[in-house]
N, C-alpha and C positions, 0 to 999 in steps of 0.2 A: 983507549983502544977502539978502533973502528969495528963495527959489526960485520962479521964475515959469515959465510955459509956454515951451518951446523948440519953435518951429514951423518947418517946412520947406515951401517952395512946390514941389509936385510937379505939373507941368503936362504931362508927357508923356501920350500917349493910351493906352499899353499898361501893364497891370498884370497880372503873372503869378503872383505868390506872395510869401511872406515876411511879415515883420512890417511893418505900416503905422505904428503908434504904440503907445505904452504910456501908461497912467495910473498914477501912483504916489499912494498914500495912506498916511499915517503911522498907527501904532497908535492906537486910540481913535477914529479917523475912519471906521472901517468896521465892518460886522457881516456876517460871512460864514457860509456853510454849504455843504456838499457832500453830496449824497445818496449812497447805496451804489452807484448806477449811474453816478456821476461827473458829475452835473449840479450846477453851482455856482450860487450866488445871493449877491447882496449887497443886504441890505435897507437898509443905510446905506452911503453912499459920499461922504464929506464932503471938499470942497475938493481934488479931484484935480489933480495936476500932470501935464500932458500933454507927452510928449516924442515928437516926430515924427522919423522917420528919413528919410534920402534914399531915394528909391524904388529898390527892388531891391538894397539894401545891407544889409538887416537880416534876421536869422534867429533862430529859437528852436530849441534842441536839448534833448532830454530823454534822459538816460542813466540806466539802471537798474543798480544794483549790489546785491550780496547778500554780507554778511559771514558769518562762521561762526555767528552767532546767527540768530534768526528775523526780524531786522529787514531789510526791503528798502528801500533808500533810492533816491530819484530826484533826481539833480542836474539842475537846470534852468539853462540859460544863454541869455541874450538878448544878442545882439551886433549893433551897428549903427553906421552912419556918420552923423556930424553935420557938414555942411559949415560952415565959418566959425564954429565953436564959440568963443564969447568966453570969456576967462579968468574973468570975473565969473560967467558962467553955470555954468562948471565948478566954481568954488569954492562957489557956492550949492548945487549938486547934491551935492557932497561933504559940505558941512555938514548938509544935509537928511538924507542917509543916515547920517551919523555920529551925529546927535542923535536919530534915530528908529530904534531897533533892530528894530522890528517892522513894517517897510514891506512892503506887498503891492502887487501890480500886476494890472491888467487888460491883457492883451496882445491887441491887435486885429490881425488878419491881413488881407492883401489877398485878396480873393476873386475877382479877375478883373474886377471892375467898380468904378466910383467912385460907385455909386448912393447908398449910405448908410453911416453909421458905426454900424450896428446891432450889437448884442452877439451876433448869431447866429454870428459867426466869431471869437469871443474866448475867452480862457483866463483863469482865476484862478490867479495864480502867487504863491507865498510863504505861502499859508495852506492848511492841510488839517486834517482831523479828527484826525490822529495827532499832529502836532507842535505844534498850537495849544494854548495854555493858556486861551483864552477866545474867544468869537466876534469880539472886537475886539482880539485880541493873539495874536502868534505867537512862538515861540521861535527860529525860523530864517527871519527876514525876508530880503527881497531886499537884496543888497549890490552896490556898485560894485567889481568885482574887478580890472579893468584898464582902462588908458587908453593909446591909441597915437595920437600926433600924426603927421600926414603933411603934408609941404609940397607934395606934388604934383610930378610930374616932366615931364609932357607938357602940350601946349596945352589938352587937355580935362580934365586933372586939377584938382581943387580942393584948397585948403588945408582941413584939418579934422581931426576926431578920431574914432577908432573906440572906442566905449565898450562894455564887457562887464559885464553884470549877472549875478549868479548867486545861487542859493539851494539848499538841500537840503530836500526834502519827504519825508514819510513815506508818501505815496500818490501815485499818478499824478494830475497836475493836473486839476482839474475844468473842463469846458466850460461857459461861461455860457449860460443858457437864454434 
């Protein structure tokens, strides 16, 4: 089964922060650049797969580490909840990430309004000037690092899964202009 969009209906009227959705693109389907001041751009963004999270259940963290050499690494994790995630969708997602080793993502954040899906509040994750081997390929693409299924325990709980994506980058992620 081919990976298709996984969409979530978010109809509440409040949005405060966190990750709204991500778009995944396989290597060869993008052309990326990041300037020295951290502004990211994508001149090619072919056939993105959109994954929407349940409102106020997803976050992105960026951790910096420095080893004994001069390399400073940035581990980026994106973790979010998908209610009623179907097994076929999960299998397709795993296959997509396994078959495409250089997946990159645009991560769109809630900005406090539902006005537009503009890229002004988005990050480029999985591609940077240090670890990429071409504008359309990276050595350390985004991976699905964990899956946690939850049956829900109370009346308001939903059955679903929390998915965690991660990658290592050689520089701080770029913000899309």
